[in-house]
C-alpha positions as CSV (number, residue, x, y, z in Angstrom):
1,M,0.9,-38.8,-32.3
2,E,-1.8,-41.6,-32.1
3,A,0.1,-43.3,-29.5
4,R,0.8,-40.1,-27.4
5,L,-2.9,-39.2,-27.6
6,Q,-3.7,-42.8,-26.4
7,N,-1.4,-42.1,-23.3
8,A,-2.7,-39.1,-22.5
9,E,-6.3,-40.5,-22.4
10,Q,-4.8,-43.1,-20.1
11,R,-3.3,-40.8,-17.8
12,F,-6.3,-38.7,-17.8
13,V,-8.5,-41.6,-16.7
14,E,-5.8,-42.5,-13.8
15,L,-5.9,-38.9,-12.5
16,D,-9.5,-38.7,-12.1
17,A,-9.2,-41.8,-10.0
18,E,-6.1,-40.4,-7.8
19,L,-7.8,-37.1,-7.3
20,V,-10.2,-38.4,-5.0
21,T,-8.1,-40.7,-3.0
22,P,-7.8,-39.8,0.9
23,E,-3.9,-39.4,0.3
24,V,-4.3,-36.8,-2.5
25,L,-7.4,-34.8,-1.0
26,G,-5.1,-34.6,2.3
27,S,-2.2,-33.0,0.7
28,P,-2.9,-29.6,-0.8
29,D,0.5,-29.5,-2.7
30,R,-0.1,-32.8,-4.4
31,L,-3.8,-31.8,-5.0
32,R,-2.7,-28.9,-7.1
33,E,-0.1,-30.8,-8.7
34,L,-2.2,-33.3,-10.1
35,G,-5.0,-30.8,-10.7
36,Q,-2.4,-28.9,-13.1
37,E,-1.5,-32.0,-14.9
38,R,-5.3,-32.8,-15.3
39,A,-6.0,-29.5,-16.5
40,R,-3.4,-29.7,-19.3
41,L,-4.4,-33.4,-20.2
42,D,-8.1,-32.2,-20.4
43,A,-7.2,-30.0,-23.3
44,I,-5.4,-32.8,-25.0
45,V,-8.0,-35.4,-24.4
46,G,-10.8,-33.3,-25.7
47,T,-9.0,-32.2,-28.7
48,G,-8.2,-36.1,-29.5
49,R,-11.9,-37.1,-29.0
50,R,-12.9,-34.2,-31.5
51,L,-10.3,-35.4,-33.8
52,Y,-11.2,-39.1,-34.1
53,A,-14.8,-38.2,-34.1
54,A,-14.1,-36.0,-37.3
55,I,-12.2,-38.8,-38.8
56,E,-15.2,-41.1,-38.3
57,E,-17.5,-38.9,-39.7
58,H,-15.2,-38.5,-42.6
59,K,-15.1,-42.0,-43.4
60,G,-18.8,-42.1,-43.3
61,A,-19.0,-39.3,-45.8
62,A,-16.6,-40.9,-48.0
63,E,-18.6,-44.2,-47.8
64,L,-21.6,-42.2,-48.7
65,L,-20.1,-40.5,-51.8
66,E,-18.7,-43.8,-53.1
67,G,-22.0,-45.7,-52.6
68,S,-24.4,-43.2,-53.5
69,D,-26.0,-42.6,-57.2
70,D,-28.1,-39.7,-56.1
71,P,-26.4,-36.5,-57.6
72,E,-27.9,-34.4,-54.7
73,M,-26.6,-36.8,-52.1
74,K,-23.1,-36.8,-53.8
75,A,-23.0,-33.0,-53.6
76,L,-24.0,-33.0,-50.0
77,A,-21.3,-35.6,-49.5
78,E,-18.6,-33.7,-51.2
79,E,-19.3,-30.7,-49.4
80,E,-19.3,-32.4,-46.1
81,L,-16.2,-34.1,-46.8
82,T,-14.5,-30.7,-47.5
83,D,-15.4,-29.2,-44.2
84,L,-14.3,-32.3,-42.4
85,S,-11.0,-32.3,-44.1
86,Q,-10.6,-28.8,-42.9
87,Q,-11.8,-29.6,-39.3
88,I,-9.3,-32.5,-39.0
89,E,-6.3,-30.3,-40.3
90,A,-7.1,-27.9,-37.7
91,L,-7.6,-30.5,-35.2
92,L,-4.5,-32.0,-35.8
93,L,-2.3,-28.9,-35.8
94,Q,-4.0,-28.1,-32.4
95,A,-3.4,-31.7,-31.2
96,R,0.5,-31.4,-31.9
97,E,1.0,-28.2,-30.3
98,L,-1.0,-29.2,-27.2
99,L,1.2,-32.5,-26.8
100,I,4.4,-30.5,-26.6
101,P,5.7,-30.8,-23.2
102,P,5.3,-27.5,-21.3
103,D,8.4,-25.4,-20.9
104,P,9.2,-24.9,-17.2
105,L,10.2,-21.1,-18.6
106,S,7.3,-20.4,-20.7
107,D,5.6,-18.3,-18.3
108,R,8.4,-16.2,-17.4
109,A,8.6,-12.5,-18.4
110,A,10.9,-11.9,-21.2
111,V,13.6,-9.2,-21.5
112,V,13.8,-8.3,-24.9
113,E,16.8,-6.6,-26.5
114,V,16.6,-5.0,-30.0
115,R,19.9,-3.5,-31.6
116,A,20.3,-1.7,-35.1
117,G,22.9,-3.8,-37.2
118,A,24.3,-3.4,-40.6
119,G,22.6,-0.6,-42.6
120,G,23.0,2.6,-40.8
121,D,20.0,4.9,-40.3
122,E,17.6,2.5,-42.2
123,A,18.7,-0.2,-39.7
124,G,17.7,2.1,-36.9
125,L,14.3,2.6,-38.5
126,F,13.9,-1.1,-38.8
127,A,14.8,-1.7,-35.2
128,S,11.9,0.7,-34.6
129,D,9.7,-1.3,-36.9
130,L,10.5,-4.3,-34.7
131,M,9.8,-2.5,-31.4
132,R,6.4,-1.5,-32.6
133,M,5.8,-5.2,-33.9
134,Y,6.4,-6.5,-30.4
135,R,4.3,-3.6,-28.9
136,R,1.4,-4.8,-31.1
137,L,1.8,-8.3,-30.4
138,A,1.9,-7.6,-26.6
139,E,-1.5,-5.6,-27.2
140,R,-3.1,-8.6,-29.0
141,E,-1.8,-11.3,-26.2
142,G,-2.9,-8.5,-23.4
143,W,0.6,-8.5,-22.1
144,S,2.1,-5.5,-20.4
145,I,5.7,-4.0,-21.5
146,E,8.2,-1.8,-19.2
147,L,10.9,0.1,-21.0
148,M,14.1,-0.7,-19.6
149,S,16.4,1.5,-21.6
150,L,16.5,3.4,-24.9
151,S,19.0,4.7,-27.2
152,E,17.6,6.6,-30.2
153,G,19.3,7.6,-33.3
154,I,17.7,9.9,-36.1
155,P,14.0,10.5,-35.5
156,G,12.0,7.6,-35.5
157,S,14.8,5.2,-35.3
158,I,16.4,3.3,-32.5
159,K,20.1,2.4,-32.0
160,E,19.2,0.0,-28.8
161,V,16.0,-0.7,-26.6
162,I,15.7,-3.0,-23.9
163,F,12.1,-4.0,-22.5
164,T,10.5,-6.4,-20.3
165,V,7.3,-8.1,-21.4
166,R,5.0,-9.5,-18.9
167,G,2.0,-11.9,-19.2
168,K,0.9,-15.7,-19.8
169,G,3.1,-17.5,-21.8
170,V,5.4,-14.6,-22.8
171,Y,8.7,-16.4,-22.7
172,G,7.5,-19.6,-24.5
173,R,6.4,-17.5,-27.4
174,L,9.0,-14.5,-27.7
175,R,11.8,-17.0,-27.3
176,Y,11.8,-17.9,-31.2
177,E,12.5,-14.0,-32.1
178,S,16.0,-14.2,-31.1
179,G,18.3,-13.7,-34.0
180,V,19.3,-11.6,-37.0
181,H,16.1,-10.0,-38.7
182,R,16.8,-8.3,-42.1
183,V,14.8,-6.2,-44.1
184,Q,14.9,-5.4,-47.6
185,R,13.0,-2.2,-48.8
186,V,13.6,1.1,-50.6
187,P,14.5,3.6,-48.0
188,E,12.5,6.9,-47.7
189,T,16.2,8.7,-48.4
190,E,16.8,6.6,-51.4
191,S,16.4,8.8,-54.7
192,Q,17.1,6.1,-57.3
193,G,14.5,3.8,-55.9
194,R,17.1,1.1,-55.2
195,I,16.3,-1.7,-52.6
196,H,18.7,-1.8,-49.6
197,T,19.1,-4.5,-47.3
198,S,19.7,-3.7,-43.5
199,A,19.6,-5.6,-40.2
200,A,18.6,-5.6,-36.8
201,T,19.4,-8.4,-34.0
202,V,17.0,-9.3,-31.2
203,A,17.8,-11.4,-28.1
204,V,14.9,-12.6,-25.9
205,L,15.8,-13.8,-22.5
206,P,13.9,-15.1,-19.6
207,E,13.6,-12.8,-16.7
208,A,15.8,-14.2,-14.1
209,E,14.6,-14.5,-10.3
210,E,17.4,-14.3,-7.5
211,V,16.4,-18.1,-6.8
212,D,17.6,-19.1,-10.5
213,L,21.7,-18.3,-9.7
214,Q,23.3,-16.4,-7.3
215,I,25.8,-13.9,-8.4
216,D,28.9,-13.4,-6.1
217,P,29.4,-9.6,-5.5
218,N,33.2,-10.2,-5.6
219,D,32.5,-11.2,-9.4
220,L,31.1,-7.7,-10.0
221,R,32.8,-4.6,-10.9
222,I,30.6,-1.5,-10.7
223,D,31.5,1.8,-12.3
224,V,29.5,5.0,-11.9
225,F,29.5,7.9,-14.4
226,R,27.8,10.8,-15.8
227,S,24.7,10.1,-18.1
228,S,25.0,11.4,-21.6
229,G,22.5,12.4,-24.2
230,P,19.3,14.0,-23.5
231,G,17.9,14.3,-20.0
232,G,15.9,16.2,-17.2
233,Q,17.8,18.5,-15.3
234,S,19.7,15.9,-12.8
235,V,19.9,13.0,-15.4
236,N,22.9,14.1,-17.0
237,T,24.5,16.6,-14.5
238,T,25.2,13.8,-11.4
239,D,26.8,10.4,-11.6
240,S,23.8,8.4,-11.8
241,A,24.5,6.1,-14.8
242,V,25.6,2.6,-13.6
243,R,28.2,0.1,-15.6
244,I,28.2,-3.5,-14.3
245,T,30.9,-6.0,-15.5
246,H,30.5,-9.6,-14.6
247,L,34.2,-10.3,-14.5
248,P,33.9,-14.1,-14.8
249,S,32.0,-14.2,-18.1
250,G,33.1,-10.7,-19.2
251,L,29.2,-9.5,-19.7
252,V,28.9,-5.9,-19.3
253,V,25.7,-4.0,-18.7
254,S,25.2,-0.1,-18.7
255,Q,22.0,1.7,-17.5
256,Q,21.5,5.5,-17.5
257,D,17.8,5.9,-18.0
258,E,16.5,6.6,-14.4
259,K,17.8,9.9,-12.3
260,S,18.7,7.5,-9.3
261,Q,21.9,5.7,-9.4
262,H,20.3,3.2,-7.0
263,K,17.4,2.5,-9.6
264,N,19.8,2.2,-12.4
265,K,21.9,-0.4,-10.6
266,A,18.9,-2.4,-9.8
267,K,17.9,-2.4,-13.7
268,A,21.4,-3.2,-14.8
269,L,21.4,-6.2,-12.3
270,K,18.0,-7.2,-13.7
271,V,19.5,-7.4,-17.2
272,L,22.5,-9.1,-16.3
273,R,21.0,-11.9,-14.4
274,S,18.7,-12.6,-17.4
275,R,21.7,-12.5,-19.9
276,L,23.6,-15.0,-17.4
277,L,20.4,-17.3,-17.1
278,D,20.1,-17.2,-20.7
279,Q,23.8,-18.3,-21.1
280,M,23.3,-21.1,-18.8
281,I,20.2,-22.3,-20.7
282,A,21.9,-22.1,-24.0
283,E,24.9,-24.3,-22.7
284,Q,22.3,-26.8,-21.4
285,E,20.6,-26.9,-24.6
286,A,24.0,-27.5,-26.6
287,K,24.7,-30.4,-24.2
288,R,21.3,-31.8,-24.8
289,A,20.9,-31.7,-28.7
290,R,24.7,-31.6,-30.0
291,Q,23.7,-31.8,-33.7
292,R,20.9,-29.3,-34.3
293,R,19.7,-28.8,-37.8
294,L,17.6,-25.9,-36.8
295,Q,18.4,-22.6,-35.2
296,V,15.3,-22.9,-33.2
297,G,15.1,-21.6,-29.2
298,T,18.9,-22.0,-29.0
299,G,19.5,-18.3,-28.3
300,D,22.0,-18.2,-31.2
301,R,21.9,-14.6,-32.1
302,S,24.5,-14.9,-34.9
303,A,22.0,-16.6,-37.4
304,K,19.9,-14.9,-39.9
305,I,16.3,-16.0,-38.9
306,R,13.8,-13.9,-41.0
307,T,13.5,-11.8,-43.8
308,Y,11.1,-9.0,-44.4
309,N,10.9,-8.1,-48.1
310,F,8.7,-5.1,-48.8
311,P,8.7,-5.0,-52.6
312,Q,7.2,-8.5,-52.5
313,G,5.1,-8.1,-49.4
314,R,6.6,-11.3,-47.8
315,V,8.3,-12.6,-44.7
316,T,10.4,-15.6,-44.8
317,D,11.4,-17.6,-41.7
318,H,14.7,-19.2,-42.9
319,R,14.9,-21.7,-40.0
320,I,11.6,-23.5,-41.1
321,G,11.4,-22.3,-44.7
322,L,8.0,-20.6,-44.0
323,T,7.2,-17.6,-46.3
324,L,4.1,-15.6,-45.7
325,Y,2.8,-12.9,-48.0
326,R,1.4,-10.9,-45.3
327,L,4.1,-8.4,-44.3
328,H,2.0,-5.5,-43.0
329,E,0.2,-8.0,-40.9
330,V,3.1,-9.4,-39.4
331,L,4.6,-6.1,-38.7
332,D,1.4,-5.2,-36.9
333,G,2.1,-8.0,-34.5
334,D,0.4,-11.1,-35.9
335,L,3.1,-13.7,-35.5
336,T,0.8,-16.4,-34.6
337,E,1.6,-18.7,-37.6
338,F,5.3,-18.2,-37.4
339,I,5.5,-19.1,-33.4
340,S,3.1,-22.1,-33.8
341,S,5.4,-23.5,-36.9
342,L,8.4,-23.0,-35.0
343,R,7.1,-24.6,-31.8
344,L,6.3,-27.6,-33.7
345,A,9.5,-27.7,-35.7
346,E,11.3,-27.6,-32.4
347,E,9.3,-30.6,-30.9
348,Q,9.8,-32.6,-34.0
349,E,13.5,-32.0,-33.9
350,R,13.6,-32.9,-30.2
351,L,11.6,-35.9,-30.8
352,G,14.0,-37.0,-33.7
353,A,17.0,-36.3,-31.5
354,D,15.9,-38.4,-28.6
355,D,15.1,-41.3,-31.0
356,E,18.7,-41.2,-32.1
């Protein structure tokens, strides 16, 4: 990490010199590109300088502690060493995160799909809990949520929900939620007090734009049908529901929430495009890292990634072996520690793969 911080410092100095040259000043696109690079490096360099300053202060406090016979001075030095150790640890974590190369898709909106898995009604209730967790995370981050489709089960439960989350860094942070989420708790309907295990699957896809991939209309089969389930006067009395099948991949998307067939088709195409982009990214990732030890950010929804244990009040992420005894805070949208740790684990693995 020291070498990477030094490289960032050197590049930062180079950029300051480059940004005032006539060639760059005369090119708005180049000026903007280098300005964005400088802004990213500014945070890295500032953190690195604070880190090195804290390390030097720590050395000084350690020398003072070792060389002083004054009990009062020793106590002050010990207190300062404790504070500086905490500062160094926090700055190291911050520096590692800042040194992670930016994901070109990180600021994309994310299409999130949550589906109840094994466990019957309890799985549907857990899927509803996960939907609330992501709503609360969005509120914390200042993101917005647009509901795409919703299929409910018993009161308070969800069979399937698809929604789009928009805001700064949305996909870059939510992408680690893809996979099987498992819950262990005593259902309200359980009279014997036995713990049940249920599951829900989460898929997080980058919102695809038309420029990302072109879909040949000849590759699509579009069926229209009458909406089912609860609806207004016209929702389930006209052929407004749309099912789109992408013939080459076999992907199928249905949409029936809107009264307008045109709106349902537009929403279905949006979800289909995001699923195709996610599939393309997953294939590229598999080629780039053939021997992954972690199921981090690969889009693999078959792997159990996290367990929420209510009796013990703990949440465990199985990809990195991280357990937090803050179940209710996590379900209230506090996913910061998991997301940060997963990002670092992925970067460390990527660096290791590149060295092989």
